[in-house]
C-alpha positions as CSV (number, residue, x, y, z in Angstrom):
1,X,0.0,0.0,0.0
2,X,1.3,3.5,-0.9
3,X,2.0,5.8,2.0
4,X,-0.2,9.0,2.2
5,X,2.0,12.0,1.5
6,X,0.2,14.4,3.8
7,X,-0.4,12.2,6.8
8,X,2.7,10.2,6.4
9,X,0.9,6.9,7.2
10,X,-0.5,4.1,5.0
11,X,-4.1,4.8,4.0
12,X,-6.5,3.4,1.4
13,X,-7.7,6.1,-1.0
14,X,-11.5,6.3,-1.5
15,X,-12.9,3.8,-3.9
16,X,-14.6,5.8,-6.7
17,X,-15.4,4.0,-9.9
18,X,-13.9,5.6,-12.9
19,X,-17.2,5.4,-14.8
20,X,-18.8,7.6,-12.1
21,X,-16.6,10.6,-12.8
22,X,-18.8,13.1,-14.7
23,X,-17.7,14.6,-18.0
24,X,-17.2,17.9,-16.1
25,X,-14.3,16.3,-14.4
26,X,-12.4,17.1,-17.6
27,X,-13.1,20.8,-18.0
28,X,-13.1,22.3,-21.4
29,X,-12.0,25.7,-20.1
30,X,-8.4,26.1,-18.8
31,X,-9.6,28.4,-15.9
32,X,-12.6,26.2,-14.8
33,X,-13.5,25.9,-11.2
34,X,-12.3,22.3,-11.2
35,X,-8.8,23.2,-12.2
36,X,-8.6,26.5,-10.2
37,X,-9.4,24.8,-6.9
38,X,-6.6,22.3,-7.1
39,X,-3.8,22.6,-4.5
40,X,-1.0,25.0,-5.2
41,X,2.4,23.4,-5.6
42,X,5.5,25.5,-4.7
43,X,9.1,24.7,-5.3
44,X,9.7,23.6,-1.7
45,X,10.7,20.0,-0.7
46,X,8.2,18.0,1.3
47,X,9.7,15.8,4.0
48,X,6.8,13.3,3.7
49,X,7.4,13.0,0.0
50,X,10.4,10.9,0.8
51,X,8.2,8.4,2.5
52,X,5.7,8.3,-0.4
53,X,8.6,7.8,-2.9
54,X,10.0,5.0,-0.7
55,X,6.6,3.3,-0.7
56,X,6.4,3.6,-4.5
57,X,9.9,2.3,-5.0
58,X,9.1,-0.7,-2.7
59,X,6.2,-1.5,-5.0
60,X,8.6,-1.5,-8.0
61,X,7.8,2.1,-9.3
62,X,10.9,4.0,-10.5
63,X,10.8,7.5,-8.9
64,X,12.8,10.7,-9.1
65,X,12.3,14.3,-7.8
66,X,10.5,16.9,-9.9
67,X,10.1,20.7,-9.5
68,X,6.8,22.4,-9.1
69,X,6.8,23.0,-12.9
70,X,6.9,19.2,-13.4
71,X,10.4,19.4,-14.9
72,X,12.9,16.9,-13.4
73,X,15.0,18.2,-10.5
74,X,17.8,15.8,-11.0
75,X,20.3,15.5,-13.9
76,X,19.2,12.8,-16.3
77,X,15.5,13.3,-15.5
78,X,13.5,10.1,-15.7
79,X,16.6,8.1,-16.6
80,X,17.8,8.7,-13.1
81,X,14.7,7.2,-11.5
82,X,15.3,4.5,-9.0
83,X,13.1,1.6,-7.7
84,X,15.3,0.7,-4.7
85,X,13.8,2.2,-1.5
86,X,17.3,2.5,-0.1
87,X,18.4,4.8,-2.9
88,X,15.4,7.2,-2.6
89,X,16.7,9.2,0.3
90,X,20.0,9.8,-1.4
91,X,18.4,10.9,-4.7
92,X,15.8,13.1,-3.1
93,X,18.3,14.4,-0.6
94,X,20.7,15.6,-3.2
95,X,17.9,17.1,-5.3
96,X,15.1,18.2,-3.0
97,X,11.9,19.1,-4.8
98,X,8.1,19.1,-4.1
99,X,6.9,16.6,-6.6
100,X,7.5,12.9,-7.3
101,X,8.0,11.8,-10.9
102,X,7.4,8.2,-11.9
103,X,9.1,6.8,-14.9
104,X,6.6,5.0,-17.1
105,X,7.0,1.9,-19.4
106,X,8.9,-1.2,-18.7
107,X,11.0,0.3,-15.9
108,X,8.0,0.6,-13.7
109,X,5.7,-1.9,-15.4
110,X,2.9,0.7,-16.1
111,X,1.8,3.0,-18.8
112,X,-0.4,6.1,-18.2
113,X,-3.3,7.5,-20.3
114,X,-3.2,11.3,-19.7
115,X,-6.6,12.9,-20.3
116,X,-6.6,16.7,-20.5
117,X,-10.0,18.3,-20.9
118,X,-8.5,21.6,-21.8
119,X,-7.3,20.1,-25.1
120,X,-10.3,18.1,-26.1
121,X,-10.3,14.9,-24.0
122,X,-13.7,15.5,-22.5
123,X,-15.6,14.3,-25.6
124,X,-13.5,11.1,-25.8
125,X,-14.0,10.5,-22.1
126,X,-17.8,10.9,-22.4
127,X,-18.0,8.4,-25.2
128,X,-15.5,5.8,-23.8
129,X,-15.5,5.9,-20.0
130,X,-18.1,3.1,-19.6
131,X,-16.1,0.9,-21.9
132,X,-12.9,1.1,-19.9
133,X,-11.9,-1.3,-17.1
134,X,-11.7,-0.1,-13.5
135,X,-8.0,0.8,-13.1
136,X,-5.9,3.1,-10.9
137,X,-6.9,6.7,-11.6
138,X,-5.6,10.0,-10.3
139,X,-6.8,13.5,-10.5
140,X,-4.2,15.8,-12.1
141,X,-3.3,19.4,-11.1
142,X,-5.0,20.8,-14.3
143,X,-8.3,18.9,-13.5
144,X,-7.6,16.0,-15.9
145,X,-7.1,12.3,-15.2
146,X,-4.2,9.9,-15.2
147,X,-5.4,6.3,-15.9
148,X,-2.7,3.7,-15.1
149,X,-2.5,0.5,-17.2
150,X,-0.1,-2.4,-17.1
151,X,2.8,-1.8,-19.5
152,X,2.3,-3.1,-23.0
153,X,5.7,-4.3,-24.3
154,X,7.0,-1.9,-27.0
155,X,4.5,0.8,-26.3
156,X,6.0,4.3,-26.4
157,X,4.9,7.8,-25.7
158,X,2.3,9.4,-28.1
159,X,0.3,12.5,-28.3
160,X,-3.4,12.6,-29.3
161,X,-3.2,9.3,-31.2
162,X,-6.4,8.2,-29.6
163,X,-8.1,11.6,-29.7
164,X,-7.2,15.3,-29.0
165,X,-6.0,15.7,-25.4
166,X,-5.5,12.0,-24.9
167,X,-1.7,11.4,-24.5
168,X,0.1,8.2,-23.6
169,X,3.2,8.0,-21.3
170,X,5.0,4.6,-21.7
171,X,8.6,3.7,-22.6
172,X,10.7,6.9,-22.5
173,X,8.3,9.0,-20.5
174,X,7.1,9.9,-17.0
175,X,4.2,11.3,-15.0
176,X,3.8,13.2,-11.8
177,X,2.4,11.2,-8.9
178,X,-0.3,13.7,-8.0
179,X,-1.4,12.0,-4.8
180,X,2.0,13.1,-3.5
181,X,0.8,16.7,-3.9
182,X,-2.5,16.1,-2.1
183,X,-4.7,15.5,-5.2
184,X,-7.3,12.7,-4.9
185,X,-7.0,9.1,-6.0
186,X,-10.3,8.4,-7.8
187,X,-9.7,4.7,-8.0
188,X,-7.1,2.6,-6.1
189,X,-7.8,-0.5,-8.2
190,X,-4.7,-2.3,-9.5
191,X,-3.5,-1.2,-13.0
192,X,-5.6,-3.1,-15.5
193,X,-4.4,-4.4,-18.9
194,X,-4.8,-2.0,-21.8
195,X,-8.2,-2.6,-23.6
196,X,-7.5,-4.3,-26.9
197,X,-9.3,-1.6,-28.9
198,X,-7.1,1.1,-27.4
199,X,-3.9,-0.9,-27.8
200,X,-4.7,-1.4,-31.5
201,X,-5.0,2.3,-32.0
202,X,-1.8,3.1,-30.2
203,X,0.4,0.7,-32.1
204,X,2.4,2.4,-34.8
205,X,1.2,1.8,-38.4
206,X,3.1,-1.0,-40.1
207,X,5.7,0.0,-42.6
208,X,4.7,-0.8,-46.2
209,X,6.4,-3.9,-47.5
210,X,9.3,-3.5,-49.9
211,X,9.6,-5.8,-52.8
212,X,12.4,-8.2,-51.9
213,X,15.5,-8.6,-54.0
214,X,14.6,-11.1,-56.8
215,X,16.6,-14.1,-57.6
216,X,19.1,-13.7,-60.5
217,X,17.3,-13.8,-63.8
218,X,18.5,-14.5,-67.3
219,X,15.7,-12.3,-68.7
220,X,16.9,-9.3,-70.7
221,X,16.6,-5.8,-69.2
222,X,14.4,-4.3,-71.9
223,X,11.3,-2.0,-71.8
224,X,8.9,-4.9,-71.4
225,X,10.9,-6.2,-68.5
226,X,10.9,-2.9,-66.7
227,X,7.2,-2.6,-67.2
228,X,6.7,-6.1,-65.8
229,X,8.9,-5.4,-62.7
230,X,6.8,-2.2,-62.1
231,X,3.6,-4.4,-62.2
232,X,5.2,-6.9,-59.8
233,X,6.0,-4.1,-57.3
234,X,2.4,-2.9,-57.5
235,X,1.2,-6.4,-56.9
236,X,3.5,-6.8,-53.8
237,X,2.0,-3.6,-52.3
238,X,-1.5,-4.7,-53.0
239,X,-0.9,-8.0,-51.2
240,X,1.0,-6.4,-48.3
241,X,-1.8,-3.9,-47.6
242,X,-4.8,-6.1,-48.1
243,X,-7.5,-5.9,-45.5
244,X,-8.1,-9.0,-43.2
245,X,-10.6,-11.2,-45.0
246,X,-9.3,-10.2,-48.4
247,X,-5.7,-11.1,-48.1
248,X,-5.9,-14.6,-49.7
249,X,-8.2,-13.4,-52.6
250,X,-5.9,-10.4,-53.2
251,X,-2.9,-12.7,-53.4
252,X,-4.8,-14.9,-55.9
253,X,-5.9,-12.0,-58.1
254,X,-2.5,-10.4,-58.2
255,X,-0.6,-13.6,-59.0
256,X,-3.1,-14.5,-61.7
257,X,-2.7,-11.0,-63.3
258,X,1.1,-11.4,-63.4
259,X,0.9,-14.6,-65.4
260,X,0.6,-12.6,-68.7
261,X,4.2,-11.5,-68.2
262,X,5.4,-15.0,-68.1
263,X,4.0,-15.7,-71.6
264,X,6.1,-12.9,-73.1
265,X,9.2,-13.9,-71.0
266,X,9.2,-10.6,-69.1
267,X,8.9,-12.4,-65.7
268,X,9.9,-15.8,-64.5
269,X,7.3,-17.8,-62.4
270,X,9.9,-18.1,-59.6
271,X,10.2,-14.3,-59.4
272,X,6.4,-14.0,-59.1
273,X,6.2,-16.7,-56.5
274,X,9.1,-15.4,-54.4
275,X,8.0,-11.8,-54.3
276,X,4.4,-12.4,-53.6
277,X,5.2,-15.0,-50.9
278,X,7.3,-12.4,-49.1
279,X,4.4,-9.9,-49.3
280,X,2.0,-12.6,-48.0
281,X,4.2,-13.4,-45.1
282,X,4.4,-9.7,-44.2
283,X,0.6,-9.5,-44.0
284,X,0.3,-12.6,-41.9
285,X,-0.7,-15.4,-44.3
286,X,0.7,-18.8,-43.4
287,X,3.3,-20.5,-45.6
288,X,0.9,-23.3,-46.5
289,X,-2.0,-21.2,-47.7
290,X,0.4,-18.9,-49.5
291,X,2.0,-21.7,-51.5
292,X,-1.3,-23.2,-52.3
293,X,-2.9,-20.0,-53.5
294,X,0.2,-19.0,-55.7
295,X,0.3,-22.5,-57.2
296,X,-3.4,-22.4,-58.0
297,X,-3.2,-18.9,-59.5
298,X,-0.2,-19.7,-61.7
299,X,-2.0,-22.9,-62.9
300,X,-5.1,-20.9,-63.7
301,X,-3.0,-18.4,-65.6
302,X,-1.5,-21.1,-67.8
303,X,1.8,-21.3,-66.1
304,X,2.8,-24.9,-65.6
Protein backbone atom coordinates (compact mmCIF):
# COMPACT_ATOMS: atom_id res chain seq x y z
CA UNK A 1 0.00 0.00 0.00
CA UNK A 2 1.34 3.49 -0.86
CA UNK A 3 1.98 5.84 2.04
CA UNK A 4 -0.18 8.96 2.16
CA UNK A 5 1.98 12.03 1.52
CA UNK A 6 0.17 14.43 3.82
CA UNK A 7 -0.40 12.23 6.84
CA UNK A 8 2.73 10.16 6.40
CA UNK A 9 0.95 6.92 7.19
CA UNK A 10 -0.54 4.11 5.05
CA UNK A 11 -4.13 4.80 4.02
CA UNK A 12 -6.46 3.38 1.43
CA UNK A 13 -7.70 6.09 -0.96
CA UNK A 14 -11.47 6.34 -1.52
CA UNK A 15 -12.86 3.79 -3.94
CA UNK A 16 -14.59 5.76 -6.67
CA UNK A 17 -15.36 3.95 -9.90
CA UNK A 18 -13.86 5.63 -12.94
CA UNK A 19 -17.19 5.38 -14.77
CA UNK A 20 -18.81 7.55 -12.06
CA UNK A 21 -16.65 10.58 -12.85
CA UNK A 22 -18.80 13.10 -14.65
CA UNK A 23 -17.69 14.65 -17.96
CA UNK A 24 -17.22 17.94 -16.12
CA UNK A 25 -14.29 16.27 -14.35
CA UNK A 26 -12.40 17.06 -17.55
CA UNK A 27 -13.05 20.80 -17.95
CA UNK A 28 -13.10 22.31 -21.41
CA UNK A 29 -11.99 25.72 -20.12
CA UNK A 30 -8.43 26.12 -18.77
CA UNK A 31 -9.64 28.37 -15.92
CA UNK A 32 -12.59 26.20 -14.84
CA UNK A 33 -13.47 25.91 -11.16
CA UNK A 34 -12.33 22.28 -11.17
CA UNK A 35 -8.79 23.22 -12.19
CA UNK A 36 -8.60 26.46 -10.20
CA UNK A 37 -9.43 24.77 -6.88
CA UNK A 38 -6.57 22.29 -7.06
CA UNK A 39 -3.81 22.65 -4.48
CA UNK A 40 -0.96 24.99 -5.21
CA UNK A 41 2.45 23.36 -5.57
CA UNK A 42 5.46 25.48 -4.74
CA UNK A 43 9.13 24.71 -5.30
CA UNK A 44 9.70 23.57 -1.74
CA UNK A 45 10.68 20.02 -0.75
CA UNK A 46 8.19 18.03 1.33
CA UNK A 47 9.72 15.76 3.95
CA UNK A 48 6.82 13.31 3.73
CA UNK A 49 7.44 13.04 -0.02
CA UNK A 50 10.43 10.86 0.79
CA UNK A 51 8.16 8.39 2.55
CA UNK A 52 5.73 8.31 -0.37
CA UNK A 53 8.57 7.83 -2.86
CA UNK A 54 10.03 5.03 -0.74
CA UNK A 55 6.64 3.31 -0.71
CA UNK A 56 6.36 3.60 -4.47
CA UNK A 57 9.87 2.26 -4.96
CA UNK A 58 9.11 -0.68 -2.66
CA UNK A 59 6.25 -1.54 -5.00
CA UNK A 60 8.58 -1.46 -8.02
CA UNK A 61 7.84 2.06 -9.29
CA UNK A 62 10.93 3.97 -10.46
CA UNK A 63 10.82 7.46 -8.90
CA UNK A 64 12.76 10.71 -9.10
CA UNK A 65 12.26 14.27 -7.80
CA UNK A 66 10.51 16.94 -9.89
CA UNK A 67 10.10 20.69 -9.55
CA UNK A 68 6.75 22.41 -9.13
CA UNK A 69 6.83 23.04 -12.90
CA UNK A 70 6.89 19.22 -13.39
CA UNK A 71 10.39 19.41 -14.86
CA UNK A 72 12.93 16.93 -13.44
CA UNK A 73 14.95 18.24 -10.51
CA UNK A 74 17.85 15.82 -11.04
CA UNK A 75 20.33 15.46 -13.90
CA UNK A 76 19.21 12.76 -16.31
CA UNK A 77 15.53 13.26 -15.53
CA UNK A 78 13.48 10.07 -15.66
CA UNK A 79 16.61 8.14 -16.61
CA UNK A 80 17.84 8.74 -13.06
CA UNK A 81 14.68 7.21 -11.52
CA UNK A 82 15.29 4.46 -8.97
CA UNK A 83 13.08 1.64 -7.71
CA UNK A 84 15.29 0.72 -4.74
CA UNK A 85 13.84 2.24 -1.54
CA UNK A 86 17.34 2.46 -0.10
CA UNK A 87 18.38 4.84 -2.89
CA UNK A 88 15.39 7.17 -2.64
CA UNK A 89 16.66 9.19 0.33
CA UNK A 90 19.99 9.82 -1.40
CA UNK A 91 18.40 10.89 -4.72
CA UNK A 92 15.76 13.12 -3.12
CA UNK A 93 18.27 14.40 -0.56
CA UNK A 94 20.70 15.56 -3.23
CA UNK A 95 17.91 17.05 -5.35
CA UNK A 96 15.11 18.21 -2.99
CA UNK A 97 11.89 19.08 -4.83
CA UNK A 98 8.15 19.13 -4.08
CA UNK A 99 6.89 16.57 -6.64
CA UNK A 100 7.47 12.88 -7.29
CA UNK A 101 8.03 11.76 -10.86
CA UNK A 102 7.35 8.16 -11.87
CA UNK A 103 9.11 6.79 -14.94
CA UNK A 104 6.61 4.96 -17.12
CA UNK A 105 6.96 1.93 -19.36
CA UNK A 106 8.90 -1.24 -18.73
CA UNK A 107 11.02 0.31 -15.95
CA UNK A 108 7.96 0.59 -13.66
CA UNK A 109 5.66 -1.88 -15.39
CA UNK A 110 2.95 0.73 -16.05
CA UNK A 111 1.76 3.04 -18.79
CA UNK A 112 -0.43 6.10 -18.23
CA UNK A 113 -3.27 7.50 -20.30
CA UNK A 114 -3.18 11.26 -19.66
CA UNK A 115 -6.55 12.92 -20.32
CA UNK A 116 -6.57 16.71 -20.53
CA UNK A 117 -10.02 18.28 -20.91
CA UNK A 118 -8.48 21.62 -21.83
CA UNK A 119 -7.29 20.08 -25.10
CA UNK A 120 -10.35 18.06 -26.11
CA UNK A 121 -10.29 14.86 -24.02
CA UNK A 122 -13.73 15.49 -22.47
CA UNK A 123 -15.58 14.34 -25.62
CA UNK A 124 -13.53 11.13 -25.82
CA UNK A 125 -14.03 10.47 -22.10
CA UNK A 126 -17.81 10.94 -22.35
CA UNK A 127 -17.96 8.39 -25.17
CA UNK A 128 -15.48 5.83 -23.83
CA UNK A 129 -15.54 5.89 -20.03
CA UNK A 130 -18.13 3.13 -19.65
CA UNK A 131 -16.08 0.88 -21.94
CA UNK A 132 -12.91 1.14 -19.86
CA UNK A 133 -11.94 -1.27 -17.07
CA UNK A 134 -11.65 -0.13 -13.47
CA UNK A 135 -8.01 0.81 -13.09
CA UNK A 136 -5.93 3.09 -10.90
CA UNK A 137 -6.93 6.69 -11.61
CA UNK A 138 -5.58 9.99 -10.28
CA UNK A 139 -6.81 13.55 -10.55
CA UNK A 140 -4.17 15.84 -12.09
CA UNK A 141 -3.34 19.41 -11.15
CA UNK A 142 -5.01 20.77 -14.29
CA UNK A 143 -8.26 18.94 -13.50
CA UNK A 144 -7.61 16.04 -15.88
CA UNK A 145 -7.10 12.34 -15.23
CA UNK A 146 -4.21 9.86 -15.16
CA UNK A 147 -5.36 6.30 -15.90
CA UNK A 148 -2.74 3.65 -15.12
CA UNK A 149 -2.49 0.46 -17.20
CA UNK A 150 -0.08 -2.45 -17.15
CA UNK A 151 2.81 -1.79 -19.49
CA UNK A 152 2.30 -3.11 -23.02
CA UNK A 153 5.70 -4.28 -24.34
CA UNK A 154 7.00 -1.94 -27.01
CA UNK A 155 4.50 0.84 -26.31
CA UNK A 156 6.05 4.30 -26.40
CA UNK A 157 4.89 7.85 -25.73
CA UNK A 158 2.35 9.35 -28.09
CA UNK A 159 0.30 12.53 -28.28
CA UNK A 160 -3.37 12.62 -29.31
CA UNK A 161 -3.17 9.29 -31.16
CA UNK A 162 -6.45 8.19 -29.56
CA UNK A 163 -8.08 11.64 -29.69
CA UNK A 164 -7.18 15.28 -29.00
CA UNK A 165 -6.03 15.70 -25.43
CA UNK A 166 -5.47 11.96 -24.91
CA UNK A 167 -1.74 11.37 -24.51
CA UNK A 168 0.15 8.21 -23.55
CA UNK A 169 3.18 7.97 -21.32
CA UNK A 170 4.98 4.65 -21.74
CA UNK A 171 8.60 3.73 -22.57
CA UNK A 172 10.68 6.90 -22.54
CA UNK A 173 8.26 8.97 -20.47
CA UNK A 174 7.13 9.88 -16.98
CA UNK A 175 4.19 11.32 -15.04
CA UNK A 176 3.82 13.20 -11.77
CA UNK A 177 2.45 11.15 -8.88
CA UNK A 178 -0.26 13.68 -8.02
CA UNK A 179 -1.44 12.03 -4.78
CA UNK A 180 1.98 13.11 -3.46
CA UNK A 181 0.83 16.72 -3.89
CA UNK A 182 -2.48 16.11 -2.12
CA UNK A 183 -4.68 15.47 -5.17
CA UNK A 184 -7.26 12.68 -4.94
CA UNK A 185 -7.00 9.06 -6.01
CA UNK A 186 -10.29 8.40 -7.83
CA UNK A 187 -9.73 4.66 -8.05
CA UNK A 188 -7.15 2.63 -6.12
CA UNK A 189 -7.77 -0.47 -8.22
CA UNK A 190 -4.68 -2.29 -9.54
CA UNK A 191 -3.48 -1.22 -12.97
CA UNK A 192 -5.59 -3.09 -15.53
CA UNK A 193 -4.38 -4.40 -18.89
CA UNK A 194 -4.85 -2.03 -21.81
CA UNK A 195 -8.19 -2.62 -23.58
CA UNK A 196 -7.51 -4.31 -26.92
CA UNK A 197 -9.28 -1.62 -28.94
CA UNK A 198 -7.09 1.12 -27.44
CA UNK A 199 -3.91 -0.88 -27.84
CA UNK A 200 -4.65 -1.42 -31.54
CA UNK A 201 -5.04 2.32 -32.02
CA UNK A 202 -1.82 3.06 -30.16
CA UNK A 203 0.39 0.67 -32.10
CA UNK A 204 2.40 2.40 -34.85
CA UNK A 205 1.19 1.81 -38.38
CA UNK A 206 3.06 -1.03 -40.10
CA UNK A 207 5.65 0.01 -42.59
CA UNK A 208 4.72 -0.78 -46.19
CA UNK A 209 6.38 -3.88 -47.52
CA UNK A 210 9.25 -3.45 -49.90
CA UNK A 211 9.63 -5.79 -52.84
CA UNK A 212 12.41 -8.22 -51.92
CA UNK A 213 15.49 -8.61 -54.04
CA UNK A 214 14.59 -11.06 -56.77
CA UNK A 215 16.62 -14.15 -57.62
CA UNK A 216 19.08 -13.72 -60.46
CA UNK A 217 17.29 -13.82 -63.79
CA UNK A 218 18.48 -14.49 -67.33
CA UNK A 219 15.70 -12.31 -68.74
CA UNK A 220 16.90 -9.29 -70.70
CA UNK A 221 16.61 -5.76 -69.24
CA UNK A 222 14.37 -4.28 -71.93
CA UNK A 223 11.32 -1.98 -71.78
CA UNK A 224 8.92 -4.92 -71.45
CA UNK A 225 10.94 -6.25 -68.53
CA UNK A 226 10.93 -2.89 -66.75
CA UNK A 227 7.18 -2.62 -67.19
CA UNK A 228 6.73 -6.14 -65.79
CA UNK A 229 8.86 -5.36 -62.73
CA UNK A 230 6.80 -2.24 -62.05
CA UNK A 231 3.64 -4.37 -62.21
CA UNK A 232 5.23 -6.85 -59.81
CA UNK A 233 6.01 -4.06 -57.34
CA UNK A 234 2.41 -2.87 -57.45
CA UNK A 235 1.19 -6.42 -56.87
CA UNK A 236 3.49 -6.76 -53.84
CA UNK A 237 2.05 -3.57 -52.35
CA UNK A 238 -1.54 -4.66 -52.96
CA UNK A 239 -0.94 -7.97 -51.21
CA UNK A 240 1.00 -6.41 -48.33
CA UNK A 241 -1.75 -3.87 -47.60
CA UNK A 242 -4.78 -6.11 -48.13
CA UNK A 243 -7.49 -5.94 -45.48
CA UNK A 244 -8.12 -8.95 -43.23
CA UNK A 245 -10.61 -11.21 -44.96
CA UNK A 246 -9.33 -10.23 -48.41
CA UNK A 247 -5.66 -11.13 -48.11
CA UNK A 248 -5.90 -14.55 -49.74
CA UNK A 249 -8.19 -13.41 -52.55
CA UNK A 250 -5.91 -10.41 -53.21
CA UNK A 251 -2.90 -12.74 -53.44
CA UNK A 252 -4.76 -14.95 -55.91
CA UNK A 253 -5.89 -12.00 -58.05
CA UNK A 254 -2.47 -10.36 -58.21
CA UNK A 255 -0.65 -13.60 -58.95
CA UNK A 256 -3.07 -14.49 -61.73
CA UNK A 257 -2.69 -11.03 -63.27
CA UNK A 258 1.09 -11.35 -63.44
CA UNK A 259 0.93 -14.57 -65.44
CA UNK A 260 0.63 -12.58 -68.66
CA UNK A 261 4.23 -11.47 -68.25
CA UNK A 262 5.44 -15.04 -68.09
CA UNK A 263 4.02 -15.75 -71.56
CA UNK A 264 6.14 -12.95 -73.07
CA UNK A 265 9.20 -13.89 -70.98
CA UNK A 266 9.21 -10.59 -69.07
CA UNK A 267 8.90 -12.36 -65.69
CA UNK A 268 9.86 -15.80 -64.49
CA UNK A 269 7.35 -17.84 -62.44
CA UNK A 270 9.92 -18.12 -59.64
CA UNK A 271 10.17 -14.32 -59.42
CA UNK A 272 6.42 -13.95 -59.06
CA UNK A 273 6.17 -16.72 -56.48
CA UNK A 274 9.11 -15.41 -54.42
CA UNK A 275 8.04 -11.75 -54.32
CA UNK A 276 4.37 -12.43 -53.58
CA UNK A 277 5.21 -15.03 -50.94
CA UNK A 278 7.27 -12.42 -49.08
CA UNK A 279 4.40 -9.93 -49.26
CA UNK A 280 1.96 -12.57 -48.01
CA UNK A 281 4.23 -13.37 -45.08
CA UNK A 282 4.41 -9.65 -44.23
CA UNK A 283 0.62 -9.46 -44.03
CA UNK A 284 0.26 -12.60 -41.92
CA UNK A 285 -0.70 -15.42 -44.29
CA UNK A 286 0.70 -18.83 -43.43
CA UNK A 287 3.28 -20.50 -45.64
CA UNK A 288 0.91 -23.35 -46.48
CA UNK A 289 -1.99 -21.22 -47.66
CA UNK A 290 0.39 -18.87 -49.50
CA UNK A 291 2.03 -21.68 -51.49
CA UNK A 292 -1.33 -23.23 -52.30
CA UNK A 293 -2.85 -19.95 -53.49
CA UNK A 294 0.16 -19.03 -55.65
CA UNK A 295 0.30 -22.49 -57.22
CA UNK A 296 -3.43 -22.38 -58.05
CA UNK A 297 -3.18 -18.88 -59.49
CA UNK A 298 -0.20 -19.74 -61.69
CA UNK A 299 -1.95 -22.86 -62.91
CA UNK A 300 -5.10 -20.88 -63.68
CA UNK A 301 -2.96 -18.36 -65.58
CA UNK A 302 -1.55 -21.08 -67.83
CA UNK A 303 1.83 -21.31 -66.11
CA UNK A 304 2.85 -24.93 -65.58
